N, C-alpha and C positions, 0 to 999 in steps of 0.2 A: 504494500500500500504506500503510495506517495504521500508526502506531507499534505498536499492539497486534498487528496482523498481522505486522509485522516481527519483534517479539519471538517470537511463536509460530513463525514460519518458521525463525528461528535455533535455537530449542529443538528443533524437529523434526530438525535436522541435528546436534544435540549429544546425541542419545539421549533426548530428551523432558524434560519438566519435572522428573521424578523424579531425573534424572541431574545436575541443576544444584543445587549446594550453597550457592552464594553469588553475588551479583551486585552490582556497584557501577559507578561511572563516573568518568572523568577529564574532561578538557576536550573530548575528541573521541571517546572510546572507551567501549564497554560492556565491563567486565572481568568475566569469568565463571570461577568455579571449578566443576569437575565431579568426580563420584565416579569415573567410568570414562572415562579419556582415550581409549580405543580406539573409543568411540562417536562421537567428533567427526569430522565429514565436512568437511575443510578446503575441498575444491573446491566442495562444495555450498553452504557458507557464503559463499564468494566470489561465487557466482552469485545470491545472494538480492538482490532489488531493494532498494536503499537501503544495502547494505553496500559501503563504499568500499575495504575491505581488511581483512586479519586479521593478527595476530601470535600465532603458536602456537609458542613457543620453550621451553616446559617442560611436563612432564606434569601434567595436571589443571588447567591454567589456560590461558585463551585471551582475547585482546583483539580485539574486533570494532569496527573503525573505522566509525562512522556519521555523524560530524560534530558540530560544536558545537551545543548546545541539544538536539538529538535524543537525544544519549547520556544526558542527564539525565532526559529524559522516559521513555526506555526503562528506565532504572534505577528510576524511580518506579513504572513498571508492574510490574517484577519485585518491588519491595517490597510492592506491593499484593497480589501473589500469595503473599506470605508467605515470600519468599526473603530470607535475611539478607544483610547486606553484608560479613560477615567469615566466611570458612570456618573460622577458628580458634575464634572465640568464639560464633558464631551471632548476633552483633550488634555495634554500635559501628563503629569505623573501623579498617581494616587498612592495613598498609603498601601492599599491592597496590591498595588503593582510592584511593591518592593519585594526582592527575592526572599527575604526572611520574614516578611510581615505576618504571615500566617503559617509558617513552615511546620510547626508542631501542633496542629489543631487537635482539640479534644474530640472524642467521639460525638457524633451528632446527638444533640439534646443535653449535653453536659453544661453546667452553669459556669459562667465566667466570674470567678471570685474577684474581689477587690485587689488582693495581693497579686494574683496572676495577671489581672488587667494592668496593674502598675508595672510589673516586670515586662509585659508585652509592649507597653508604651515605650519603655526604656530601650527595648530592642528595636522598635520601629524607628526611633530617633537615630540609631546608629546604623541601620540597614544601608542607607545611601552612602555612608562613610566607608563601608567595607572595602570597596575597590581601592580607596586611598590607604586604608589600614594595611591591606595586603601589599600594595605597591611599595609603601614606605618600609614595611617590614622586610620584604624581599631585598630591597636595595641595601638596607642595613646589614642583612645577612651576607650578601655578596661582598659588601665593603669589608666586613669583618674577616671573611675568608681570604680576601685579597691581601690583607695585612699579614696573614699567616703563610700564604703560598708565595707571595712576592715580598720578601723582607725589605728590599731596597726600593719599594714603590714610590716613596716620597722624593727620591732623587731622580727617578726616571720620569721623563716628560709624559709619555703615553699613559703609564700606569697611575701617575700622579693625577692626571686629568680625569681618568676613569674613576679613581677613588673619590675625588671631590665631586664629580657629577652624581655618583651614587649617594654620597652624603647629603648633597643638596636636595635630592628628591626625598630622602628620609626626613630631613629637617623641615621641608616645606609642609609636611603634614604634622609632624610631632610638635614643632614650634607653635603652630596655630591650631592645635586640636581643639582647644576651647572655643575658638571662633567658629570652626566648622560645626561643633556640637551645638553652639548657640544658634547658629543660622537654621540648622535642621530642627531644633527644638521649637523655635518660633513657628516654623512651617507646620509642625505637628500639632501645636496648641492653637493654631489659627491666628497668629500675630503676624507682624511684618518681619520677614526673615532677616533683612539687613540690620534691623535693630537688635535682634537676637545675636547676630554675628558680632555686632559692636560690643554688646555686653560681655560676650565670651572673650573678645579680644582684650577688653579692659582687665579681665581676670589675670592675664599674663604680663601686663605692662609694668615696667619698673616704677611707674608713678605710684603704684600700690605700696611699694616699699617706702617711698618718700612720705606718703600719708601716715603709714604705720609708725615711722620714726617721729613724726610731728606729734602724734597722740600717745606716744609711749607704749606701743604694742609690738615694737620690733625687738628682736633679740640679736644684738650685734655679735655676740660670742657664738651663737648657734642659730643662724638665720632660718634653718629648716624647722626649728622649734618655735618660731615666732607665732604669736596668736594671729597676726595678720601679716601676710607677705605676698608677693607676686606668685600667682599660681595656687594659692591656698584654697583647698576645696576642690580644685580641678573641675572636671566635667560634672561632678555631682552638684557643685555650687552653681554651675552654669544652668543646668536643667531646672533646678529649683528656682533660680533667679529669673530665668526666662518665663517660666510658668507664672510667676508673680508679675512680671513685666507685662505679659499679655493681658492679664486681668486689668491692670492699670490702663493699658492702651485702649482696651475696649470701653472702659468707663469714661475716659477722657473723650474718645471719639463720639460717644453717644451724646455728649453735651456740646461738642465743638461745631460751630457754624461751618457749612460746607466750603465756603470760599476761603477760609483760612486753615482748614483741616490739614492740608499737606505741609504747612509750615509749623504750626504750633503743636499738633498732636505728637509727632515724633520727638520734638524738643522737650515738651513737658513729660512725656513718658520716660525718657531716659533720665531726666533730672530727678523725677520723683522716685524712680527705681534705684538709681545708683547708690543713694545714701544708705538705705537699709541693706542693699546687696553687699556693699563693701564692709559695713560695720557689723552686720548680723549674719547674713547668709554665708559669706566666705569663712569667717572664723568657726561658725557652727559646723559647717560641712567639712572643714579642715579637721576637726576632731573626729568626725565620722570616718573620713578617709584614713586617718592615722590608726583608728581602731580596726578597719578592714585590713590594712597592711599588717598590723600586729597579728591578727588571726591567721592570715596566710603564712606569715613567718613561723608561727608556732606549729603549723601543720606541714605545709608543703616545703618549708625551708628549715625544718627542725634539725638540730644537731644530732638527734637520735635517728639512726637509719631505720630502726624498727617502726618508729612513728611514721616516717616517710613511706615505707613499704605499705603499711596498713592504709594510710591516707590515699596513696596512689591506687591501690586496688579498689577501695570503696568509691573513689572518684570516677574511675573508668567504668565500674559496675553500674553506677547510678545514672551515668550521663544519658544513655539511650532512653530510659524512662523519663528523665527530665525533658528531653527533646519531645517525646510523645505527648507530654502534658503541657508543653509550652513554657516550662519553668526555666529553661536554659537561658532565656533572655536576661535574667537577673545577673548572670555570670559576667556579662559585659562590664558591669560596674567593677567587679573584682579585677578583670583583665586590665581595664583602663587605669584604675588607681595604681595597680602594681607597675604598669608600664610607665606611668608618669613619675612614680617614685624611684624606681630602680633602673628603668630602661629596658626591662625584660619581664617576661611572664613565665612563672613556674607551674601554674596550675594547668594551663592549656595543653602542654605536651601529653600529660596523663589523660586528659579528656579526649584527646585526638585518637587514643587507642580504641575508643568505643567503636569507631567505624571499622577498624582493622579486625576486631573480634567478629563483627558482622560479616566481613568478607570471608573469614574462616568458616563461619556458620553456613554461609551461602554455598561455599564449595562442598561442604558435607551434604547439604540438601540436594545439590545438583547431582552428585554421584548416586545418591539414593533414588532421586527422581528418574535417572536414566535406567536404573535397574527395574523399577516398577512401571516404567513406561509413561510417566506423567510429562508429556511433551510441553504442556503449557508452562509448568514451572521451569522446565529447562530453558524455554524460550525467554521467559522473563529474566532469569538469572543471566543468560547470555548477553542480554542488553544492559542489565544493571550492574553486573560484576566489574566491568572495566571502569565505570564511573566510581564504584565503591573503592577500588584500588587507588584511584586518583584523589579520593577524599570526598566525593559527593555521595552521601549515604541515603538520600531520600528514595531513590528507586528501589533499593534493597529494603528499606524500612517499610514503605507502603506497598511494595509489590511482593515481598517475600516474608520477612521475619515477623512483622507485626500482624499481618493477617493470619499466619499460622500459629502465633502465640508463643509456643514453647521455644522456638529458635530465637525469639526476641530476648528471652531470659538467658538462654545458653550463650548467646553472643556476648552479653554483658559479663557473664561469669568468666568467659575466656578472655575478654578484653582486660579484665582486672590484672592478669599476670603481666601484660605489657605496661599497664599503668603503674603497677608496683615497681617495676624495674626502672622505668624512666624517671620516676620521682626519687627512687633510691639513688640513682646516679646524678640527680640534680640537673637534669636536662632543662634548659630554659629557651624560650622562643623570643624573637624580636617583635612578634605581632601575634594576632590570632586570626583565624579565618581558614587558611589552607590547612588541609590535613592529608592523611595518606602519604603517598610517595611525593606529592607536590609540596609537602611541608619541609622536606629536607633542608632547603636553603635558609629557612627561618629558624631552624633549631641550632643556632650558633651562639647563643648568648648565655651559656652556662656560667655561673659565677665561680665555679671550681674547676671546670674542664676547658681545654682549648676548643675552638670551634669545630675542628675536624672530629675530635673524639665525641663531642656532644652530638654530632650528626650520626656517628657510628652507634652510639648508645640508643639514639632514637630509632635507628634501623633495627637494632636488636629487639627493641620493644615492639615494633611492628610485627616482626617474625614471631615473637612470643604470643602476641594477640591473635595473629592468624592461626597459629598452632592450637592455642587454647580454645578459640571459638570452634575450630574444626573438630578437635577431639571431644569436647564436652557435648557438642551438638550430635556428633556421630554416636555417642554413647546413649543419649537420652531421647533423641527423636527417632521413632520407630518407622520402618519402611511403610507400614500401613497408614501412618499419619501423613506421610509425603504423598502417597497414592491418592488420598482423599482430599488433598489441598487444592 
């Protein structure tokens, strides 16, 4: 089936082209808005050739898992048919169009709790920043490797230029991460994005230090321990501050005459916001950030290797269920705080093992499926396994392990061995986002190992997770269960 035929077949099972109001894509899914939800045939969609799974957890909206690459091509076909990408505006980018906005949806009918909703909002804010996070982290990893592989790079014109270009790309994101977060948070909360970006930028400017010194909140001996300093609170401060700012902006705009709105609304919004932001929000969230870093240090960076082993196993074990429940969005806060504080992330390498455990589980299921003659499962795994090895786990989650149930558990149990190993070896990454074999270049930031050994340890962790997922799934998933899948 061609991509055009796939799109047409899906539309036929959603009430036809006229029922589709918007279509966009994430990394592995085609995301569709419809006018009449009752016309969606879930079972019919699942049986379309090329569809790996669906997530239909809210009225008028459905996600069709077709795999990486294919989802973008299908979205382009929809765009060529005149279908907008946003159901709300008829164009532009919607929150639902972001590739992680609804990645780990609950089962249809499950309630959206306040905590989960808050974590999901945090994830949605960072979704558009993921390409920058990955690009900056990869460049940082390559630059670090360069310093190891070419010792005299600084005196060599070519390698010196390469190193500085890589560093510039990394700094372009990391230096202004609060500005990017502020811009996106304002978009998410319904405010003016540039004002959110400005508030985020203010967070990192040296003028904060000058203000802190004037009011006696600066610590000259230990600047990082200052109650108020540049960068204090980081992205946590920015997101809370922008939420507050948007409330103020809307209140001011509701009273402002139209002919002077464009001048005075943004001016008054920033003036009213910046005072409580600098003197209340930044110090308060600074203490929260410090607490989060302390917790991570006690677990993921413990001096006791036994603690790290246990923490690594549990982290990798629980990550897939967290993804399935949508709770993984909250981890972005931990990644970001640790990256801002230390320049590396220690929790992410262990969590990246979850996808590797799922790869091992899928291989075990594939071999059993061949023996029992379940060609459908073989076909799904054929398409999903390469993506899983590259670190894109959705096709395996929604096409294989989660629908079968037991392999979803055995994959996590197997992944735990890799998680325990990489955390015991103190593997650290320069970013979060890429996993599987694509994550090798970012696993170069270990505080105790050189970059090459850090990558080697990460590779050993992947192998342990592959093997663990394969062996445990092979032991506990029976051939008759695969035959009935």
